[in-house]
MDAnalysis code that builds the backbone (N, CA, C; Angstrom):
import MDAnalysis as mda
import numpy as np

u = mda.Universe.empty(636, n_residues=212, atom_resindex=np.repeat(np.arange(212), 3), trajectory=True)
u.add_TopologyAttr("name", ["N", "CA", "C"] * 212)
u.add_TopologyAttr("resid", np.arange(1, 213))
u.add_TopologyAttr("resname", ["UNK", "UNK", "UNK", "UNK", "UNK", "UNK", "UNK", "UNK", "UNK", "UNK", "UNK", "UNK", "UNK", "UNK", "UNK", "UNK", "UNK", "UNK", "UNK", "UNK", "UNK", "UNK", "UNK", "UNK", "UNK", "UNK", "UNK", "UNK", "UNK", "UNK", "UNK", "UNK", "UNK", "UNK", "UNK", "UNK", "UNK", "UNK", "UNK", "UNK", "UNK", "UNK", "UNK", "UNK", "UNK", "UNK", "UNK", "UNK", "UNK", "UNK", "UNK", "UNK", "UNK", "UNK", "UNK", "UNK", "UNK", "UNK", "UNK", "UNK", "UNK", "UNK", "UNK", "UNK", "UNK", "UNK", "UNK", "UNK", "UNK", "UNK", "UNK", "UNK", "UNK", "UNK", "UNK", "UNK", "UNK", "UNK", "UNK", "UNK", "UNK", "UNK", "UNK", "UNK", "UNK", "UNK", "UNK", "UNK", "UNK", "UNK", "UNK", "UNK", "UNK", "UNK", "UNK", "UNK", "UNK", "UNK", "UNK", "UNK", "UNK", "UNK", "UNK", "UNK", "UNK", "UNK", "UNK", "UNK", "UNK", "UNK", "UNK", "UNK", "UNK", "UNK", "UNK", "UNK", "UNK", "UNK", "UNK", "UNK", "UNK", "UNK", "UNK", "UNK", "UNK", "UNK", "UNK", "UNK", "UNK", "UNK", "UNK", "UNK", "UNK", "UNK", "UNK", "UNK", "UNK", "UNK", "UNK", "UNK", "UNK", "UNK", "UNK", "UNK", "UNK", "UNK", "UNK", "UNK", "UNK", "UNK", "UNK", "UNK", "UNK", "UNK", "UNK", "UNK", "UNK", "UNK", "UNK", "UNK", "UNK", "UNK", "UNK", "UNK", "UNK", "UNK", "UNK", "UNK", "UNK", "UNK", "UNK", "UNK", "UNK", "UNK", "UNK", "UNK", "UNK", "UNK", "UNK", "UNK", "UNK", "UNK", "UNK", "UNK", "UNK", "UNK", "UNK", "UNK", "UNK", "UNK", "UNK", "UNK", "UNK", "UNK", "UNK", "UNK", "UNK", "UNK", "UNK", "UNK", "UNK", "UNK", "UNK", "UNK", "UNK", "UNK", "UNK", "UNK", "UNK", "UNK", "UNK", "UNK"])
u.atoms.positions = np.array([
    [113.506, 115.427, 80.999],
    [112.421, 116.038, 81.804],
    [111.334, 114.985, 82.070],
    [110.813, 114.975, 83.289],
    [109.801, 113.988, 83.676],
    [108.531, 114.176, 82.856],
    [107.917, 113.083, 82.458],
    [106.715, 113.140, 81.629],
    [105.486, 113.334, 82.527],
    [104.693, 114.351, 82.167],
    [103.433, 114.612, 82.889],
    [102.422, 113.549, 82.517],
    [101.879, 112.853, 83.526],
    [100.870, 111.822, 83.307],
    [99.472, 112.395, 83.462],
    [99.307, 113.246, 84.464],
    [97.951, 113.739, 84.770],
    [98.073, 115.089, 85.463],
    [97.207, 116.006, 85.091],
    [97.113, 117.293, 85.796],
    [95.686, 117.468, 86.279],
    [95.524, 117.590, 87.589],
    [94.216, 117.830, 88.184],
    [94.152, 119.239, 88.738],
    [93.079, 119.517, 89.463],
    [92.902, 120.849, 90.051],
    [93.913, 121.113, 91.174],
    [94.327, 120.032, 91.868],
    [95.171, 120.201, 93.049],
    [96.613, 119.744, 92.860],
    [96.869, 118.894, 91.856],
    [98.213, 118.307, 91.757],
    [98.516, 117.901, 90.333],
    [99.822, 117.821, 90.045],
    [100.340, 117.240, 88.799],
    [101.043, 115.939, 89.141],
    [100.874, 114.942, 88.267],
    [101.502, 113.648, 88.491],
    [102.460, 113.367, 87.355],
    [103.721, 113.042, 87.709],
    [104.793, 112.816, 86.714],
    [105.318, 111.392, 86.824],
    [105.708, 110.851, 85.694],
    [106.353, 109.535, 85.674],
    [107.723, 109.665, 86.362],
    [108.090, 108.653, 87.162],
    [109.346, 108.696, 87.886],
    [109.891, 107.276, 88.049],
    [111.130, 107.202, 88.522],
    [111.772, 105.917, 88.809],
    [112.432, 106.061, 90.171],
    [112.158, 105.124, 91.062],
    [112.721, 105.204, 92.418],
    [113.548, 103.946, 92.680],
    [114.850, 104.066, 92.523],
    [115.747, 102.939, 92.782],
    [115.317, 101.699, 91.989],
    [114.947, 101.939, 90.734],
    [114.531, 100.840, 89.876],
    [113.055, 100.453, 90.015],
    [112.330, 101.110, 90.899],
    [110.902, 100.823, 91.094],
    [110.088, 101.821, 90.269],
    [109.175, 101.357, 89.425],
    [108.304, 102.284, 88.685],
    [107.499, 103.135, 89.690],
    [107.568, 104.436, 89.537],
    [106.963, 105.330, 90.514],
    [106.329, 106.540, 89.816],
    [105.645, 107.328, 90.611],
    [105.127, 108.632, 90.148],
    [105.470, 109.675, 91.213],
    [105.675, 110.902, 90.728],
    [105.803, 112.057, 91.631],
    [104.521, 112.834, 91.566],
    [103.913, 113.063, 92.725],
    [102.704, 113.859, 92.802],
    [103.044, 115.210, 93.442],
    [102.966, 116.275, 92.669],
    [103.357, 117.611, 93.123],
    [102.120, 118.498, 93.223],
    [101.892, 119.045, 94.382],
    [100.727, 119.928, 94.558],
    [100.963, 121.266, 93.844],
    [99.910, 121.756, 93.237],
    [99.977, 122.958, 92.388],
    [99.878, 124.206, 93.247],
    [100.764, 125.177, 92.969],
    [100.701, 126.463, 93.661],
    [99.420, 127.191, 93.283],
    [98.842, 127.879, 94.283],
    [97.620, 128.667, 94.058],
    [97.975, 130.159, 94.145],
    [97.901, 130.839, 93.001],
    [98.340, 132.220, 92.924],
    [97.470, 133.143, 93.781],
    [96.227, 132.749, 94.052],
    [95.324, 133.606, 94.816],
    [95.622, 133.587, 96.315],
    [96.490, 132.649, 96.756],
    [96.844, 132.565, 98.185],
    [98.202, 133.236, 98.421],
    [98.379, 133.777, 99.626],
    [99.690, 134.315, 100.006],
    [100.709, 133.190, 99.881],
    [101.894, 133.444, 99.288],
    [102.873, 132.357, 99.025],
    [103.209, 131.534, 100.262],
    [103.420, 132.181, 101.404],
    [103.790, 131.440, 102.610],
    [102.635, 130.559, 103.086],
    [101.400, 131.099, 103.063],
    [100.244, 130.321, 103.436],
    [100.028, 129.160, 102.465],
    [100.197, 129.443, 101.168],
    [100.027, 128.424, 100.154],
    [100.977, 127.273, 100.379],
    [102.254, 127.589, 100.684],
    [103.255, 126.532, 100.929],
    [102.867, 125.696, 102.141],
    [102.398, 126.353, 103.205],
    [102.006, 125.624, 104.408],
    [100.844, 124.674, 104.122],
    [99.876, 125.161, 103.364],
    [98.712, 124.326, 103.026],
    [99.139, 123.142, 102.168],
    [99.963, 123.395, 101.168],
    [100.389, 122.311, 100.255],
    [101.239, 121.251, 100.986],
    [102.132, 121.699, 101.843],
    [102.959, 120.709, 102.540],
    [102.129, 119.954, 103.586],
    [101.203, 120.657, 104.235],
    [100.341, 119.978, 105.227],
    [99.469, 118.925, 104.554],
    [98.876, 119.271, 103.414],
    [98.031, 118.309, 102.702],
    [98.843, 117.129, 102.195],
    [100.074, 117.396, 101.776],
    [100.943, 116.312, 101.291],
    [101.256, 115.334, 102.421],
    [101.610, 115.867, 103.588],
    [101.922, 114.989, 104.740],
    [100.665, 114.206, 105.154],
    [99.497, 114.861, 105.127],
    [98.265, 114.151, 105.487],
    [97.983, 113.011, 104.514],
    [98.156, 113.264, 103.235],
    [97.908, 112.215, 102.254],
    [98.876, 111.036, 102.468],
    [100.132, 111.333, 102.780],
    [101.111, 110.270, 103.054],
    [100.693, 109.448, 104.269],
    [100.233, 110.110, 105.315],
    [99.787, 109.381, 106.527],
    [98.581, 108.487, 106.223],
    [97.663, 109.035, 105.423],
    [96.468, 108.252, 105.056],
    [96.888, 106.983, 104.302],
    [97.739, 107.138, 103.310],
    [98.172, 105.987, 102.507],
    [98.907, 104.947, 103.336],
    [99.737, 105.411, 104.280],
    [100.468, 104.469, 105.131],
    [99.503, 103.748, 106.081],
    [98.514, 104.445, 106.595],
    [97.488, 103.804, 107.451],
    [96.745, 102.719, 106.622],
    [96.364, 103.065, 105.419],
    [95.609, 102.123, 104.593],
    [96.448, 100.880, 104.248],
    [97.710, 101.082, 103.919],
    [98.602, 99.947, 103.637],
    [98.677, 99.023, 104.855],
    [98.793, 99.615, 106.040],
    [98.851, 98.795, 107.267],
    [97.591, 97.958, 107.451],
    [96.445, 98.511, 107.010],
    [95.158, 97.827, 107.175],
    [94.781, 96.945, 106.009],
    [95.672, 96.768, 105.043],
    [95.428, 95.840, 103.948],
    [94.606, 96.388, 102.808],
    [94.492, 97.698, 102.708],
    [93.750, 98.314, 101.608],
    [94.706, 98.448, 100.416],
    [94.238, 98.090, 99.235],
    [95.079, 98.241, 98.043],
    [95.120, 99.724, 97.640],
    [96.312, 100.296, 97.710],
    [96.547, 101.699, 97.366],
    [98.039, 101.822, 97.073],
    [98.494, 102.922, 96.463],
    [99.916, 103.092, 96.178],
    [100.735, 103.164, 97.471],
    [101.915, 102.543, 97.448],
    [102.828, 102.634, 98.583],
    [103.554, 103.988, 98.539],
    [103.764, 104.595, 99.704],
    [104.534, 105.817, 99.807],
    [106.025, 105.465, 99.830],
    [106.779, 105.993, 98.881],
    [108.205, 105.726, 98.788],
    [109.040, 106.844, 99.393],
    [108.542, 108.086, 99.308],
    [109.244, 109.213, 99.898],
    [108.301, 110.402, 99.946],
    [108.617, 111.368, 100.804],
    [107.847, 112.603, 100.929],
    [108.806, 113.758, 101.138],
    [108.659, 114.825, 100.381],
    [109.427, 116.022, 100.657],
    [108.617, 117.250, 100.242],
    [108.575, 118.246, 101.114],
    [107.856, 119.471, 100.797],
    [106.416, 119.192, 100.367],
    [106.097, 119.630, 99.158],
    [104.736, 119.442, 98.627],
    [104.661, 118.308, 97.631],
    [105.636, 117.362, 97.713],
    [105.730, 116.283, 96.724],
    [105.729, 114.912, 97.412],
    [104.942, 114.009, 96.796],
    [104.895, 112.603, 97.218],
    [105.523, 111.758, 96.115],
    [106.377, 110.823, 96.508],
    [106.883, 109.814, 95.601],
    [106.141, 108.518, 95.918],
    [105.383, 108.044, 94.931],
    [104.469, 106.911, 95.146],
    [104.763, 105.771, 94.188],
    [104.469, 104.559, 94.633],
    [104.476, 103.414, 93.747],
    [103.546, 103.668, 92.562],
    [103.994, 103.291, 91.356],
    [103.150, 103.455, 90.178],
    [102.207, 102.246, 90.068],
    [100.940, 102.548, 89.954],
    [99.921, 101.490, 89.825],
    [99.451, 101.451, 88.363],
    [99.621, 100.301, 87.721],
    [99.286, 100.186, 86.294],
    [97.938, 99.515, 86.088],
    [97.280, 99.921, 85.024],
    [95.998, 99.323, 84.672],
    [94.990, 100.373, 84.264],
    [93.891, 99.961, 83.676],
    [92.837, 100.910, 83.321],
    [92.110, 101.392, 84.556],
    [91.500, 102.559, 84.461],
    [90.676, 103.009, 85.555],
    [89.282, 102.366, 85.437],
    [88.558, 102.399, 86.541],
    [87.185, 101.902, 86.499],
    [86.360, 102.716, 85.498],
    [86.651, 103.987, 85.368],
    [85.964, 104.811, 84.387],
    [86.163, 104.243, 82.967],
    [87.408, 103.825, 82.652],
    [87.679, 103.214, 81.350],
    [86.821, 101.983, 81.150],
    [86.780, 101.121, 82.189],
    [86.011, 99.868, 82.083],
    [84.515, 100.150, 81.909],
    [84.023, 101.137, 82.612],
    [82.600, 101.481, 82.482],
    [82.275, 101.990, 81.085],
    [83.194, 102.767, 80.526],
    [82.995, 103.275, 79.155],
    [82.948, 102.126, 78.171],
    [83.843, 101.128, 78.359],
    [83.825, 99.950, 77.501],
    [82.543, 99.140, 77.723],
    [82.096, 99.094, 78.987],
    [80.886, 98.346, 79.331],
    [79.683, 98.833, 78.559],
    [79.609, 100.156, 78.343],
    [78.487, 100.694, 77.579],
    [78.564, 100.245, 76.126],
    [79.774, 99.844, 75.711],
    [79.938, 99.344, 74.353],
    [79.788, 97.841, 74.248],
    [79.377, 97.180, 75.351],
    [79.107, 95.759, 75.312],
    [80.149, 94.892, 76.008],
    [81.005, 95.507, 76.826],
    [82.004, 94.709, 77.567],
    [81.303, 93.800, 78.574],
    [82.046, 92.880, 79.152],
    [81.518, 91.846, 80.038],
    [80.953, 92.459, 81.318],
    [79.622, 92.526, 81.443],
    [79.037, 93.081, 82.651],
    [79.245, 92.191, 83.848],
    [79.427, 90.874, 83.625],
    [79.723, 89.962, 84.723],
    [81.044, 90.311, 85.369],
    [82.023, 90.659, 84.567],
    [83.324, 91.072, 85.115],
    [83.165, 92.367, 85.885],
    [82.380, 93.297, 85.355],
    [82.161, 94.569, 86.061],
    [81.542, 94.324, 87.428],
    [80.620, 93.380, 87.517],
    [79.996, 93.064, 88.808],
    [81.046, 92.569, 89.808],
    [81.977, 91.739, 89.349],
    [83.052, 91.245, 90.205],
    [83.980, 92.350, 90.644],
    [84.267, 93.260, 89.718],
    [85.123, 94.423, 90.025],
    [84.442, 95.290, 91.092],
    [83.146, 95.542, 90.921],
    [82.425, 96.398, 91.881],
    [82.356, 95.754, 93.249],
    [82.189, 94.443, 93.319],
    [82.152, 93.759, 94.614],
    [83.506, 93.887, 95.318],
    [84.600, 93.720, 94.539],
    [85.919, 93.884, 95.119],
    [86.131, 95.327, 95.603],
    [85.671, 96.288, 94.786],
    [85.765, 97.689, 95.197],
    [85.027, 97.927, 96.510],
    [83.847, 97.322, 96.640],
    [83.104, 97.467, 97.885],
    [83.899, 96.989, 99.088],
    [84.598, 95.857, 98.930],
    [85.420, 95.350, 100.036],
    [86.550, 96.310, 100.362],
    [87.176, 96.879, 99.325],
    [88.280, 97.818, 99.564],
    [87.782, 99.100, 100.247],
    [86.649, 99.602, 99.808],
    [86.110, 100.817, 100.444],
    [85.669, 100.533, 101.877],
    [85.095, 99.349, 102.112],
    [84.748, 98.969, 103.479],
    [85.978, 98.906, 104.382],
    [87.082, 98.337, 103.868],
    [88.343, 98.319, 104.635],
    [88.856, 99.704, 104.893],
    [88.744, 100.572, 103.884],
    [89.158, 101.959, 104.032],
    [88.384, 102.642, 105.134],
    [87.076, 102.493, 105.128],
    [86.241, 103.104, 106.176],
    [86.531, 102.462, 107.545],
    [86.812, 101.178, 107.573],
    [87.159, 100.538, 108.863],
    [88.476, 101.083, 109.395],
    [89.344, 101.572, 108.497],
    [90.612, 102.165, 108.915],
    [90.441, 103.612, 109.370],
    [89.200, 104.118, 109.336],
    [88.955, 105.504, 109.754],
    [89.365, 106.526, 108.721],
    [89.218, 106.173, 107.442],
    [89.597, 107.085, 106.363],
    [88.405, 107.241, 105.417],
    [88.176, 108.483, 104.968],
    [87.207, 108.717, 103.888],
    [87.968, 109.341, 102.717],
    [87.531, 109.020, 101.506],
    [88.244, 109.421, 100.298],
    [87.893, 110.847, 99.883],
    [86.614, 111.176, 99.898],
    [86.092, 112.481, 99.522],
    [86.121, 112.774, 98.017],
    [86.574, 111.825, 97.207],
    [86.493, 111.964, 95.758],
    [86.402, 110.569, 95.141],
    [85.486, 109.762, 95.658],
    [85.416, 108.341, 95.301],
    [84.662, 108.178, 93.977],
    [85.347, 108.487, 92.898],
    [84.790, 108.362, 91.554],
    [85.528, 107.243, 90.807],
    [84.945, 106.725, 89.717],
    [85.604, 105.674, 88.956],
    [86.970, 106.061, 88.407],
    [87.237, 107.361, 88.254],
    [88.549, 107.803, 87.786],
    [89.640, 107.529, 88.802],
    [89.266, 107.384, 90.075],
    [90.252, 107.182, 91.130],
    [90.301, 105.735, 91.603],
    [89.937, 104.825, 90.711],
    [90.026, 103.385, 90.963],
    [90.750, 102.757, 89.777],
    [91.892, 102.082, 90.043],
    [92.606, 101.360, 88.999],
    [92.267, 99.870, 89.131],
    [92.076, 99.215, 87.991],
    [91.596, 97.830, 87.969],
    [92.604, 96.929, 87.266],
    [92.954, 95.815, 87.930],
    [93.780, 94.750, 87.331],
    [93.027, 93.454, 87.491],
    [92.589, 92.861, 86.392],
    [91.717, 91.672, 86.503],
    [90.408, 92.096, 87.152],
    [90.113, 91.506, 88.320],
    [88.953, 91.948, 89.103],
    [89.405, 92.570, 90.416],
    [90.681, 92.898, 90.527],
    [91.222, 93.510, 91.751],
    [91.289, 95.023, 91.551],
    [90.817, 95.735, 92.536],
    [90.777, 97.193, 92.462],
    [91.818, 97.812, 93.397],
    [92.296, 98.992, 93.026],
    [93.248, 99.740, 93.816],
    [92.793, 101.170, 93.885],
    [92.680, 101.727, 95.088],
    [92.222, 103.098, 95.269],
    [93.388, 104.041, 95.140],
    [93.188, 105.127, 94.382],
    [94.258, 106.120, 94.194],
    [93.735, 107.523, 94.487],
    [94.673, 108.468, 94.527],
    [94.397, 109.902, 94.677],
    [93.603, 110.244, 95.932],
    [94.316, 110.252, 97.065],
    [93.720, 110.616, 98.318],
    [94.010, 112.112, 98.679],
    [94.141, 112.923, 97.617],
    [94.454, 114.323, 97.831],
    [93.422, 115.080, 98.625],
    [92.165, 114.627, 98.622],
    [91.112, 115.258, 99.415],
    [90.708, 114.392, 100.601],
    [91.424, 113.308, 100.821],
    [91.059, 112.364, 101.887],
    [91.222, 112.928, 103.276],
    [90.559, 112.296, 104.212],
    [90.620, 112.702, 105.621],
    [90.526, 111.486, 106.526],
    [90.993, 111.660, 107.750],
    [90.722, 110.677, 108.785],
    [89.350, 111.005, 109.371],
    [88.444, 110.059, 109.308],
    [87.090, 110.298, 109.826],
    [86.413, 108.965, 110.094],
    [85.654, 108.899, 111.193],
    [84.821, 107.738, 111.485],
    [83.333, 108.117, 111.433],
    [83.056, 109.267, 110.850],
    [81.689, 109.779, 110.763],
    [80.883, 108.976, 109.728],
    [79.709, 108.497, 110.165],
    [78.832, 107.800, 109.226],
    [78.387, 108.708, 108.098],
    [78.216, 109.991, 108.380],
    [77.851, 110.954, 107.347],
    [78.925, 111.021, 106.279],
    [80.192, 111.139, 106.711],
    [81.298, 111.213, 105.748],
    [81.419, 109.939, 104.905],
    [81.231, 108.798, 105.557],
    [81.276, 107.534, 104.820],
    [80.120, 107.456, 103.805],
    [78.950, 107.918, 104.221],
    [77.784, 107.899, 103.328],
    [78.010, 108.809, 102.123],
    [78.668, 109.955, 102.333],
    [78.963, 110.853, 101.219],
    [79.891, 110.175, 100.229],
    [80.882, 109.427, 100.698],
    [81.730, 108.639, 99.776],
    [80.867, 107.751, 98.885],
    [79.925, 107.025, 99.504],
    [79.081, 106.108, 98.743],
    [78.164, 106.884, 97.777],
    [77.677, 108.017, 98.210],
    [76.814, 108.835, 97.381],
    [77.549, 109.326, 96.135],
    [78.782, 109.782, 96.319],
    [79.582, 110.263, 95.191],
    [79.810, 109.113, 94.166],
    [80.139, 107.924, 94.689],
    [80.336, 106.780, 93.792],
    [79.051, 106.435, 93.052],
    [77.942, 106.394, 93.769],
    [76.662, 106.026, 93.149],
    [76.269, 106.995, 92.051],
    [76.408, 108.288, 92.315],
    [76.070, 109.312, 91.306],
    [76.986, 109.221, 90.100],
    [78.266, 108.893, 90.346],
    [79.205, 108.736, 89.228],
    [78.818, 107.548, 88.351],
    [78.418, 106.446, 88.983],
    [77.964, 105.273, 88.204],
    [76.735, 105.607, 87.373],
    [75.809, 106.365, 87.970],
    [74.578, 106.724, 87.249],
    [74.873, 107.613, 86.043],
    [75.920, 108.459, 86.185],
    [76.286, 109.348, 85.076],
    [77.029, 108.600, 83.951],
    [77.870, 107.642, 84.328],
    [78.715, 106.957, 83.358],
    [78.047, 105.766, 82.695],
    [77.211, 105.033, 83.423],
    [76.650, 103.770, 82.908],
    [75.229, 103.647, 83.461],
    [74.304, 104.580, 83.099],
    [72.990, 104.630, 83.739],
    [72.186, 103.354, 83.642],
    [72.294, 102.639, 82.545],
    [71.482, 101.454, 82.369],
    [71.894, 100.292, 83.267],
    [73.117, 100.317, 83.801],
    [73.599, 99.238, 84.666],
    [73.944, 99.708, 86.072],
    [73.789, 101.011, 86.323],
    [74.284, 101.588, 87.588],
    [73.695, 100.927, 88.822],
    [72.393, 100.662, 88.816],
    [71.737, 100.098, 89.980],
    [72.334, 98.722, 90.326],
    [72.470, 97.864, 89.323],
    [73.024, 96.543, 89.554],
    [74.476, 96.586, 89.990],
    [75.276, 97.486, 89.396],
    [76.669, 97.606, 89.768],
    [76.819, 98.116, 91.206],
    [75.946, 99.056, 91.591],
    [76.035, 99.545, 92.974],
    [75.617, 98.462, 93.956],
    [74.670, 97.627, 93.594],
    [74.299, 96.503, 94.452],
    [75.472, 95.538, 94.611],
    [76.210, 95.300, 93.536],
    [77.427, 94.454, 93.615],
    [78.423, 95.094, 94.557],
    [78.596, 96.405, 94.439],
    [79.485, 97.140, 95.346],
    [79.076, 96.942, 96.801],
    [77.770, 97.071, 97.068],
    [77.276, 96.944, 98.442],
    [77.481, 95.558, 99.023],
    [77.441, 94.510, 98.196],
    [77.688, 93.170, 98.677],
    [79.114, 93.077, 99.273],
    [80.072, 93.648, 98.570],
    [81.408, 93.666, 99.092],
    [81.569, 94.605, 100.278],
    [80.920, 95.752, 100.206],
    [81.031, 96.745, 101.278],
    [80.541, 96.204, 102.616],
    [79.425, 95.480, 102.570],
    [78.872, 94.942, 103.807],
    [79.818, 93.925, 104.484],
    [80.670, 93.301, 103.682],
    [81.610, 92.312, 104.234],
    [82.679, 92.909, 105.129],
    [83.065, 94.156, 104.842],
    [84.252, 94.736, 105.499],
    [84.033, 96.072, 106.177],
    [82.906, 96.733, 105.921],
    [82.666, 98.061, 106.473],
    [82.405, 97.995, 107.979],
    [82.737, 99.065, 108.713],
    [82.597, 99.020, 110.164],
    [81.138, 99.046, 110.638],
    [80.298, 99.868, 109.991],
    [78.888, 99.979, 110.384],
    [78.023, 100.103, 109.120],
    [77.948, 99.032, 108.342],
    [77.295, 99.153, 107.017],
    [75.841, 99.582, 107.105],
    [75.072, 99.016, 108.047],
    [73.636, 99.355, 108.103],
    [73.430, 100.822, 108.448],
    [74.205, 101.317, 109.433],
    [74.076, 102.718, 109.827],
    [74.531, 103.641, 108.688],
    [75.602, 103.269, 108.003],
    [76.096, 104.111, 106.908],
    [75.114, 104.137, 105.747],
    [74.491, 102.989, 105.438],
    [73.507, 102.952, 104.343],
    [72.234, 103.727, 104.706],
    [71.856, 103.693, 105.981],
    [70.718, 104.512, 106.413],
    [71.035, 105.994, 106.234],
    [72.290, 106.350, 106.565],
    [72.699, 107.754, 106.380],
    [72.784, 108.106, 104.907],
    [73.161, 107.141, 104.064],
    [73.182, 107.385, 102.609],
    [71.795, 107.750, 102.121],
    [70.757, 107.042, 102.602],
    [69.391, 107.374, 102.206],
    [69.032, 108.794, 102.594],
    [69.505, 109.243, 103.783],
    [69.231, 110.605, 104.200],
    [69.968, 111.613, 103.307],
    [71.205, 111.304, 102.940],
    [71.965, 112.173, 102.040],
    [71.241, 112.301, 100.694],
    [70.730, 111.185, 100.173],
    [70.015, 111.202, 98.901],
    [68.720, 111.995, 99.007],
    [68.016, 111.867, 100.136],
    [66.770, 112.646, 100.315],
    [67.084, 114.146, 100.314],
    [68.173, 114.544, 100.972],
    [68.552, 115.955, 100.972],
    [68.849, 116.442, 99.571],
    [69.535, 115.585, 98.788],
    [69.851, 115.964, 97.410],
    [68.615, 116.149, 96.574],
    [67.638, 115.251, 96.734],
    [66.393, 115.366, 95.964],
    [65.614, 116.620, 96.390],
    [65.638, 116.930, 97.681],
    [64.931, 118.104, 98.179],
    [65.549, 119.374, 97.612],
    [66.904, 119.429, 97.588],
    [67.575, 120.612, 97.034],
    [67.233, 120.763, 95.547],
    [67.183, 119.626, 94.816],
    [66.833, 119.703, 93.401],
    [65.403, 120.227, 93.217],
    [64.487, 119.781, 94.088],
    [63.096, 120.191, 93.952],
    [62.916, 121.669, 94.275],
    [63.563, 122.143, 95.357],
    [63.370, 123.555, 95.722],
    [64.157, 124.466, 94.792],
    [65.183, 123.915, 94.153],
    [65.980, 124.754, 93.237],
    [65.295, 124.976, 91.916],
])
């Protein structure tokens, strides 16, 4: 029986082997509250969309898992090995090399900029969805991803990442996000406009906190 690696709200990920290639099977979880036929249509549609996103990103040079096969509500993907950025940040709080983390964040910025240049937003850009090898980052789990060229959507990606950094490593979050932005500005399609929109997103968040 295939070994379960990860279970999220939307999918289960199992260890797999594809013609001798280390792989994973990502199976979308059935939702009992939805009509079975509608649920199947939603799961298969989201699976096909995720496959198209990953193939677009591979074409544009973004580091992400390769799509090996697609059937129904299941994706067969290249297995990406290494700790997550969340793991590295947790070690960083214990005194790990912050210089290395800065290099990792700059590389992540370049990858996210390339992703946005490809017309894709992640919609769950947290450190858990970034795998790190050396100082090279790989983006994973595009289950909520979309094709979008909206500056607002790109800014929300950055906002989610920034808030995640503040939660995981508050004492270094500002510097790490600045390292990220150095890389992002190198490859993003409209970095100045997106960062201006990020400021607007943050102002809205502060206003909601104040009125709440």
